N, C-alpha and C positions, 0 to 999 in steps of 0.2 A: 214585440219589435221585430221590424223586417230585418233580414241578413243584409248587412252592408257591402255593396260589390262597387267595384270600378269598371270602366270599359278601357280595354288597351287599345293603342293605336292600331294594332293588327286584328281588330275585331272585325267578325264579318257577320253574315246574316244567321248563323248558326247560335248567335247568342253572345251574352256578355261574359268575359274572362274573371271569374271570381277572384279577388286577392283579399289578402289579410288587411283589415284597415288598419291606419296609422295611429298610434297612441298619442301622439303629439297633440291632437286637439282635446284630447281627453285631460292631458297634462296640464293644458291652458284654460281647462274649463270654460269654453266659447260657449255663451248665451245667445239664443236667438229671440228678438221680439218685434211683432208686428203691431203699426198703428194704423188706423183708418183715417180718413182724412181730416177728422176732428180732433185727432190726437189720442184717441181711446185706444186702449190695449187689446189687440184682436188675436194675438198670438203669444204664447209665454210657453218657453221650453224648460224642460226638467233643470238645464243647467242655469237659466235664469231665476229659479228658485234657489239653487245653491249659491248664486254670486249675490242676490239682493234679499233673500230671505223671506219673500212672499210667496205663497202657494199660488197655483194658477187661479183657484176660485177667487183668491183675494185680489188678484191683479187684473184678470179679465174684465173688460169693461171701464175699468177707470182710466181716466186721464193720465199719462205716463209722466207729465212733468211736475203734476203736484204730488205722485206717488215717490218718483225717484230723485227729483231735483231739489235741492236745498234752495230756501228761498231767496238767497242772495245771488243765485245763478238763474232763476227763471228767466229774468229779462233778456239775458245772453242766449238761453236756449231758444226762447221764443222767436227770437230774432234770426237765428239759425234756421229753424224751421220755416220760416216766412222765405227766406233765402231760398230754401230748397223747392218751396211750393213755386216760387217765382221763376227759378233758374233750371230747375230739375237737375241741378248737380249735388252730388252727396255731400257729406260732412263727416269728417274724421277729426277726432280730437280725445283728449284726456280730460275728464270731469268729476269733480267729486260726486258721488252718488250715494243716495240716503240708502242704507239699511234698514230692514225692518226692526232691528233691535236697537235704533235710533243713531247708532253711529255713522259714519261718513267714510268712504274708502275711494281711492283713484281708480277709475274705470275708464278704459280705452275703449272709445266707440268707432263702429264704421256704419255709417247711415246712409240709404240710398232710396230716392222715390221710384215706384214701380206702379203701373196701371195694373187692374185686374180684367177679368173677361167682359165686364160692361164697360170698361173705359176708364171707371174711376181710379183714382188715385190713392195710393197706399204707401206707408213708409215701412221699410224694413231695417232692422238694426241688428247688428252682433256687437257682442261687448264681451270683455274678459277683465281681469283683475290687472291693473297697471303694473302693481309690482313683481307679479308674477310674471309679466311680460318682459319687463326690464331685466330680471335675473335670467331668464333665458335667452334674451339678446345678449347679455354678457358672457353668458357660458358659451354661447356660440361663436361669438367674437373671439374670446380667449382661446376655445379649441382650434379655431380656423387659426390663428396666429402661431399657437404652439405648433401644430402641425405643419404648417408651411415653412416654419423657420426653425424646428429642432433639428439638431444634429444627429439625432436619434431616428433611424429608418422606420417608418411607420406604413402599416398596410393593413387593409380592409378585405376579408376574404368572406363571401357567402356561405351558405352552409352545404353547397356543392364545391366548396374550395375553389371558388373561380374569384380572380381579382376583381374587387368593386373599387378600391380606391389605393393609390400610394402618393407618399410624400416626397418632394424633392430628394431630400436625403437618400430616401430607398431608391429612388431612379438612379442616382449617383452609384450607390453600391451595385446594384444590379448592371449598370451601363444599359438600361433600357428606359425609354420614355414611359410616362403613364398611359398614353395610348398602346403602347406594345403590351402592357400588362393587363389591361383592362378586357375582361370577358374570358379570358385565358386560364387554363387550369394550373395549378402551383407546378406540378410537375412539367409542364409544358415551359414554363419560364425559366426553370432553374434544374435542368436535367443533370448539371454536374455535380449538385450538392445531395447528401445523402438524403435523397428524397424519401425512401420508404419509412426511416426512422422519423423524419420531420412531419411526414403525412399522418403517420399511426399517432403521433403526439398530438398534433392538431384536432384529429376526430377524437381522441380521447379528451379533450377540453371540451370539444362540443357536445360529448355526451354526457359527460360527468358535471361540467361546470366548474370544475376545479383547475385554477391556472395552473401553468407550469412556468417556472420562473428561472431566469439565468441559465438557460441549457445550452451547453456548447455546441456548434455545429462547424464542421470543416467542409469544405469545398471551393469550389472555382465558379466565378461569374463570367458574362461577357465583358465586365469591366476590366478585368484582368484575368484573361483566360490561361496564362501560362504559370500562375502561381495558387497556391494554395491560401486562403483566408480562413480567419476563425470569427465567429460571430457569437455575440451572447443573445440567445433568443428568448423573450417570454410571451406567453399566449394565454389570452383571456377570451372568455365568452361573451358576446355582446347580446342583451336582452332588451326589449322595448319595456315601457312602463307597465305593460300587462304580463310580462314575464315571456313572451315569444321570443324565441332564438332567431337572431338575425344573422348570426356569423360569427367569425373570431377576429380579433385585433390582436396583431403582432408586433411587438417593438425589436427592433434589431440593433444591436451596437457592435460596432467593429472593435474586434478585441485581439487582431492579429499578434500586435507587439506584446501585449499581456500573456496571452497564450503562449508566445513562443518563450518568453521569461518563465512561466510557470513550468512549461514543458522542459525547459533547459534546467531549470532547478530540480525538478522530478529527476531528470536524468542524471545530474550530478549527485543526488543523493541515493540514486540507484547504483552509481558507479562506486560511491564510498561505502555502501552496504556490502556491495560485491568484492569490495577490497578487504573489509572488516571478515566476512563470511570466508573469503580465501585464507586469511590468516589464521582463521580459527581451524579450517578444515584441510590444509595443506601443510603437510610435514608433519602430520602426527605420528608417524613413524619413521623408522631408518629402513624400510624397505622401499627401494626404487620403484617397483612395478605400481605399488599402491600409492605413493607418492604422486606418479604420473598420472595414475586413475582418478586421485583427488582433484588435481588440477582440471582434468577434461569434466568432471563432475560439476566444477564451479561454473566452468565459461558456457556448458549447455544446458539449457537453451538461453540463458539470461543474456549472453555476449555472442552466442554463434550457434548456429545449427549443425555446425561438424568441427570436431575438434580431434587433433592428431597430436600425439606427444611421441617425439623420435629421439633418439640418443644414437650419437656416431657409434659404432660396435667398438672401437679401439679405444673409447672413453670408458668402458666397462672393464678393461684388463689393468687397472691402475696405471696406466702410461699417459702420460700427457696428451690430450687429444690431439691427435693427428689431423688439425683441421686442413683440408685440403686446398694447396693453392691452385691447381688445376686437377682434371680429372674428375671421375665420378666420386660421390660421397656415398658410402655405404652406412645405412643406420639400422638400427633395430627399433621397431616400432613396440613402445611399452603401454601405450594407451589410445583407444579410439572409442568416442563417444558421439551419436548422432541423435538428433532429435526427429523422431518419426521417419529416417531415413534409411531403412533398412538394407535398401538396394545399393546405397552408397558405400556402405562399411568395406566391403570388399576391395571397393576401387580405390579407396585412401591408405588401406593398410590392415592388418591382422595384428593382433597383439603377439609380441615375443617370435616375431618373423623379421628377416633382413629384407631390406629394401635396397636397391642401388638407384641413386638418381643421377643421369649425365650431368657434365658440366654446365651445360646450357638451362637447366631446369631451375626454376625458383627455389625449391628447397636447397638445392646445391649453393647456389649463390648465397642464399641467407646466411648458411652455415660457414661459408667461405669468408664473407664480408663481416659477419657478426652485426648486422645491421637488419632492422625490421623491412619487409617488403609488403607493399600494400597494393592490390588492383581493385580500386573501388567497383568499376565496372568491368567484369571479364567477358571477354570475346572468344570466339573458337580458337584464336592463335594463343591467346593468354592459357586456354584450357590444357593446350598441348604443351605448353612449359612448366604447368603444375603438375601435371598428372605423371606417372611414372613409366607410363606408355599409352599408345593410342587406344587401347580398349578401354582403359580407365577414364581415358578422357571423354571417350563416348558415354560412357556411364553417369560423369559430372555433368557433361551436357544435357542430357535425358532427363537429370533430377533438377535442373533448373538452376544449378549453381551459377551465381551471378555477382560473387564478390568475395575476393579473397585476402587473407593476411596471414603473414608469416612472421615469428616473431623469434630471435634467436635465444637460447638457453646459455647464458654466460655466467661464469663463476670466477674465482681468482686465477684459475688455471686456463682459462679462456673459454672460447665458445664450445660447446660438446654436444649442443642438439637443438631442437627447435619445436615451436609451438606452432601447428599449421591450423588455421581456423577458416570456415566457409560458410556462406550464407546461401540459403535459397529459399526456405518458406518465408523467412523473415524479408520483407520487400526492400528494406532500408540497405543501401550499401555502407560497408564500413568507412569510418570517418577518422579524422586525426586523434579525437577524444577517445575513439574504440581502440586506436592503436596505444594510446598511451596508459589506458587502463590493462590492455593486454601484456604491455611491456612491464607494468607494476606488477602483476601476477605472476608472470613468467619470470621475472627478475627472482621474486621470492621463492618460486618453486625450483629454481637454478640452484639457488643455496640448499634448500633441502635436498635436492638429488645431488648436488656434490658432496654433502656431509654423507648421505646415505652410502655415496660411491666409496668414500674413504670407510667408511665403518664396514661395509661388506667385504672391502678388500684387505684392510689391515687391523680390522677390530679395534679401531681407534678408541681408546677409554675415555677420550673427551666426549664423546657424542654418549657413551654409556653415563657418563657421570652427568650430564645434562637431563638425560631422561630420569635420573635419580633423584637429582635435587628439585626438579619440577615435575613431580607426578600430579595427575588430575584424575584420581580414581573416580569412577561413575558409580554414586550410591545405588545398591541394588534396591529392588522394591522391599518396602518393609523395614528399611534400615537407613537411619540417618548417619552421615559420616561427617567428620571434620578431621584434617590433616594440616601439619606443620612440619617444614624441615629448616633448620637454621644452621648454616654453616659455621664453623669457629670464626670468633671475632677478631683474632690477632694473627694469625695464619692463613698464609695464600694455599696450604695444602689442605686437602680435603680429607674426611674421613669415610668410613665405612657404614655410616648409620642408614638404615633404609625402612621403609614401610610400605605396604602392598595390600589391595583389596582385590581378592580373586573369587568371581562367581563361580558356583559348584553346581552339581546337578541337585535336582529337587528343592531349588529355592534358596540352598544353603550358600553360605560365604564364609570363607576364609580370611582372616585378619592376620597380618603377619607384621611384625617390628623386629627387627636385627640389628646387630653392632658388631662390625668386623674390626677386632681390636687392631689398633694401629693407625697410619694417616699415610696419606699421599696416594700417587697413582696407583701402587701394588694394592693397597686397601681398597680403592674405589673398584678397582678390576675383580678383586675377590667379591666383592660385595655385588658385583653386576652378576657375575657368576651364580652367587648363591641365591641370588633374587630370580634368576632365569630358573634355576634347578626347583626353587620352592615353587613357582607357578607349574612348572612341568610335573611334578609330584602332586601337585594338589589336585590336578586333573585326573590322576589317577583314583580318588576318592579313598586314599588312605586315611586311618587315623592319626590324629596329631601326633601321637608318639611315634608311630612308624614314619610318618615324615621327616620328624627330626633325626630318626634312625638313619635314614638315607642321607639327609643333609650332613650328618655326622662323618659317614663314610666318605662324602663326597669333599667335604673339607677337610679331612685328613689327608687328601691327595693334593690340597694347595698349600702344603707345609711353605714357608713359618707360619702361616696365619690360622687363629683359631676367631671364633665368634660367637657371640651370644644371640638368643632367640626366643622370641614366644610365638607361638603358633595357635589359634584360635578358630574354631571352626562352629559358626552359628547356625541353629535351625531354627526357622521362625515357626515350623508347624508344632514344636513342642516347647517352645521357648527356652532352649537349654543352649548353652555353649561347653563345648570340650576344648579343654585349653591344656597345653603341654609346654613346658619351660626347659630350656637348654642354657642353664647358667645365667639367666636374664632375672632383672628386677621384678618383683610380682607386679602384675596390674593392678590398679586399684576399681573398686566397684561402688558406684552411688546408687541408692536406691530412695525414692521418695519417701521423705520424713524420718529417713535414718540416714547417721552418720556416715561419710565414706569409710571405706575399708580396704587393706589389700588383701588380696586372695592368697590365702594359706595353700600354697602350691608346693609340690615336691620340686626343688630346685634344679635338679639335674645337672649335668656337667656341660660346659661349653663345648660346641661343636668343632671337632677336630680331635678331642681329646681322645675318644675312640674307646670301646669296652664298656661303657657305662649306660645302662639301660635308662629309657624317658618312660615317663608315665602319664597317662593323660587323665585328667580330673575335669568331671563335668559339674557345672553352677549353673543354677537357675537365671535367666537373663529375660525378664518380662520388659512387654512396653513401657517407656518411662525411665528404664535403668540406663545407666551409664558405664560403658566399660572403657577404662584408659589405658592405653598401651604408650609406652615412653622407651626412651633409652636414657642410658646413665647420664648424660650430658646434661640433662634436665635438672638432676637432683645432687650429683656429685659436686663437691669444691674441693679446694685444698685447704680450706679454713674451718669446715664443721664436718661433724661427723654424719655418717650416712643416715642414722636413725634421727637425727635431729631435721635434717633436710627432708627426710620422709614424712614427717610431722607436720612440716610447714607445706609440703605438698597436698596432703590431706586437709589441711587446713582451707587452702585456697579452693580446692574442690567443694567444700563445706561451705553452704552460702544459699541466697536465694537462687531460684531456678534461672538459668541462663541459656543462652543459645549454645550450641557446641562452638560454634566460631568464635564467641566472646568467651567461651572457657578456655579453649587454646591461647586466645590473647592475653587473658589473665595469667595463664600459667606462665606463659613466656615473661611478661613482664615482672612478674612477681619473683620468679626463681632464676631467670636468666641473666649473668651478667655479660656486658658486651664484650668483655675481655676473656671471657671463657675459651679454654683452648680444646674443646670437644664440640662436635656436632651435636644436633638434637633432632630427634624425629618424633611426632606426637601422632597417634592415630585414636581417635573416639568415637565410639559407635554406640547408637541409642536404637532400639528396636522402635518403630512407629506400632500405634494401635491398631488392630485389625480393623478394617473398613466395615 
């Protein structure tokens, strides 16, 4: 078979320009049949054999009418043939044709009369299955109407990514006519769209044949050059029936509103997540500097590229913050955080250094008025009012700082500082939502800072009490923990019950439960001191008995209070626990498959009695075992003996395996009376199996 070629309009004497033949004729299966003047078949193409079922050797030389036309249509066909011979005009129509298998099928014919080289006349006809042709015509009509009337933008690109066709919807989206598209490359038509990413996606579809569906693209077109738009783009590879790649088809849907809503919802979720993160991370201690650093860590880089936390120097002396009505504001920088802006840090402040802002500077105005100040788009004049001096303003300008936000730190006693935020790498300016978010975080931080100021200045026991009542111990590696604290139910006074989990060197962990005898502010104060002392002594790696000896001496100096305590030191490397008691109820130990038991420990004397030695007892504590430490408020009542209550306590522990949290809840539900007059502290530890 010879190679199929076509001749382009710009062909010259150098020869034809070969092009790929279309697969459309193959899809139609167009048959060619030639007849001589007598109506005998002289030409029979392979497609004719496929259409009518007769091989060439069966058809050549036979009369076409007798071979192909059903008897009832012979007169009609004979008349049309006679008319062709007389007038020389061609004939076209649909006629039932007879197949070799005896069936008939509608076939569309195109016939014409032609002379040969000798001047004799013959007929040449082409034919195809009428049903196939009608189906293709419907498909073409449907496709055309869909493309023209569809609100979805449609475009065809060839393999070189040049526009071949666009529909009216695409013309409207791009703001360009079809003529302005055709023949031009993709990046020529839409230079303001993310061309590189879009072109890479299209070329990938061309190479792999795998479509890319519903991919978002952001950019601007000549239809609206001043505003960003969002489109959902789907790309498909086009192939002819023979599998030859023709190019790609792209469908484009304008989704600017939907994308804006999705983006707004995502931003709202991010803001809520940032608030939740701030609630968890800010104010974890009563250290002013650490609280300020926690705020800066939360807002950078999620909200700002630069964060500075400043507090009026006068506010650190337990005086009412001297918010200046006029004149400069003297502040102490507590925290500075930058996102890849190392050159900016010295210009915005250094931690624990004093900075003076003149009255006309924005930081001073923020502190003086107690109102947020936002400069969405910063210019040179704004930088001069933001920075502490001209040199700092020059540094900020060179770093590309383009947006500014100052939020006052305000508590019950007034405004005592400010949070400064700046953007440089982030191209978006601050907006009202950013200001609201920053105010929320700053407000929470201000409360924490104010509490920390009070604690550091007057050692207010209320803050210590809050830390004691709401402990959040972090379980060390290899050890599961569960804790509970429940205050007295019928008294507004709190007691001195506490627990603590202290990490030690060598992967060891100290587990502490204690109870200062008495109640009220003084008992809570004593408890706070003992808890701090215990943590300090634990870091010295002393044996449990020696820790209690030192605590005994400390407690003796806190007259008139005494306290009970259990100090246990767990070592995961030898699965042992060293325990010492100071007048405290014995811990309970549960082992898998065995009934719970109270450890037989030397009871010791309460802390503060003085002169009584303490002893350390070593007990095995293997993975799966549970060590339960508790205070007397869990088991002591005015109605029952302590032995009976301890038996009930062991009975609650005896049962099917439960999580430590469930065990804590079960102990409180079974043993705790809401009207009990004593606090309860519970600490349960269970070693994890080695990995």
